C-alpha positions in Angstrom: 118.6 109.8 102.5 115.4 111.7 101.9 112.6 111.6 104.4 110.3 112.3 101.4 111.5 109.2 99.6 110.8 106.9 102.6 107.4 108.6 103.2 106.3 108.0 99.6 107.5 104.4 99.8 105.7 103.9 103.1 102.4 105.3 101.8 102.5 103.1 98.7 103.5 99.9 100.5 101.2 100.4 103.5 98.3 100.6 101.1 99.0 97.2 99.6 96.6 94.3 100.4 97.4 92.7 103.7 100.0 95.1 104.8 97.9 97.2 107.2 96.5 94.1 108.9 99.9 92.6 109.2 101.4 95.7 110.7 98.6 96.3 113.2 98.7 92.6 114.3 102.4 92.7 114.9 102.1 96.1 116.6 99.3 94.9 118.9 100.6 91.3 119.5 104.3 91.8 119.7 104.9 95.6 120.2 106.3 96.1 116.7 106.8 99.6 115.4 105.2 99.7 112.0 107.6 102.6 111.0 110.6 100.3 111.8 109.0 97.6 109.7 108.6 100.0 106.8 112.1 101.4 107.3 113.5 97.8 107.2 111.7 97.1 104.0 112.7 100.5 102.5 116.3 100.0 103.4 116.2 96.6 101.7 114.8 98.1 98.5 117.8 100.5 98.6 120.1 97.4 98.6 121.0 97.8 102.3 121.0 94.8 104.6 120.9 96.5 108.0 121.8 93.8 110.5 120.5 93.4 114.0 122.9 96.0 115.5 121.7 98.8 113.1 118.1 97.9 113.7 118.5 97.9 117.5 120.2 101.3 117.2 117.4 102.7 115.2 114.8 101.3 117.6 116.7 103.0 120.5 117.1 106.3 118.6 113.4 106.7 117.8 112.0 105.2 121.0 111.6 108.6 122.8 109.6 110.0 119.8 107.6 106.9 119.4 106.8 106.5 123.1 106.3 110.2 123.8 104.4 111.3 120.6 103.3 108.6 118.2 101.9 106.1 120.7 100.0 108.6 122.8 98.4 110.1 119.6 97.4 106.5 118.5 96.0 105.8 121.9 93.8 108.9 121.9 92.6 108.1 118.4 91.8 104.5 119.3 90.0 105.5 122.5 87.9 108.0 120.7 86.8 105.4 118.1 84.5 103.5 120.4 83.8 106.1 123.1 80.2 107.1 123.7 80.1 110.8 124.6 77.4 113.4 124.8 79.2 115.7 122.3 77.8 116.0 118.8 79.0 113.1 116.7 80.2 115.3 113.9 82.4 117.3 116.3 83.8 114.1 117.8 84.5 112.8 114.3 86.2 116.0 113.3 88.4 116.0 116.4 89.3 112.3 115.8 90.3 113.2 112.2 92.5 115.9 113.5 94.2 113.5 115.9 94.6 111.0 113.1 96.3 113.7 111.0 98.6 114.5 113.8 99.5 110.8 114.3 100.3 110.5 110.6 102.5 113.6 110.7 104.3 112.1 113.8 104.9 108.9 111.9 106.1 110.8 108.8 108.7 112.5 111.1 109.7 109.2 112.6 110.3 107.8 109.2 112.4 110.9 108.3 114.5 110.2 111.4 114.9 106.6 110.4 115.9 107.6 106.8 118.8 109.5 108.3 119.9 106.4 110.2 120.4 104.3 107.0 124.0 102.9 107.3 126.2 104.1 104.5 128.9 101.5 105.1 127.1 98.4 103.9 128.0 96.6 100.7 125.1 96.6 98.2 122.8 93.6 98.5 120.1 92.3 96.2 116.8 93.9 97.2 114.9 90.7 97.7 117.6 89.3 100.1 118.1 92.6 101.9 114.3 93.2 102.5 113.8 89.6 103.7 116.9 89.8 106.0 116.0 93.2 107.5 112.4 92.1 108.3 113.6 88.8 109.7 116.2 90.6 111.9 113.6 93.0 113.2 111.2 90.2 113.9 114.0 88.4 115.8 114.3 91.4 118.1 110.6 91.0 118.9 111.1 87.3 119.6 109.3 86.2 116.4 111.0 83.4 114.5 108.4 83.2 111.7 109.5 85.4 108.8 106.3 84.6 107.0 104.6 87.0 109.3 105.8 89.9 107.1 104.9 88.2 103.8 102.5 91.0 102.6 105.1 93.7 103.4 107.9 91.7 101.7 105.8 91.3 98.5 104.6 94.9 98.5 108.2 96.2 99.0 109.6 94.2 96.2 106.8 95.3 93.8 107.8 98.9 94.7 111.4 98.4 93.5 
């Protein structure tokens, strides 16, 4: 599967109302990986119900990249946001923008990795069912039993079909 296709999907869906707030809340409160959430939704729109085993394998496969590249870049960007420094504000803003661009590129690459992990051996499933099941399965790995937590993402993903 194409990394370009999942990236286009992710950009469109992440821009939908409520999706960024939902993703950041799950990321900060439960350690969710927004890219995994987006991959679960995208896979569902492709008619693929992933199952807990495939999701766990994808989390494990992308963990080194996420922990070694994506999260550190996010941490630097977030730290810079509220940091008071003696450097010229425009220079700090330009540096932060560069870090943000690097973070987005790292996330694009993670999504490309995930696209290649889409199981090909699954029988086709209705998109609504597959997206909902994938998101619920990922939330379960985080210890979250409330599938409504991903409501904005579910809605946005199904509108993208």
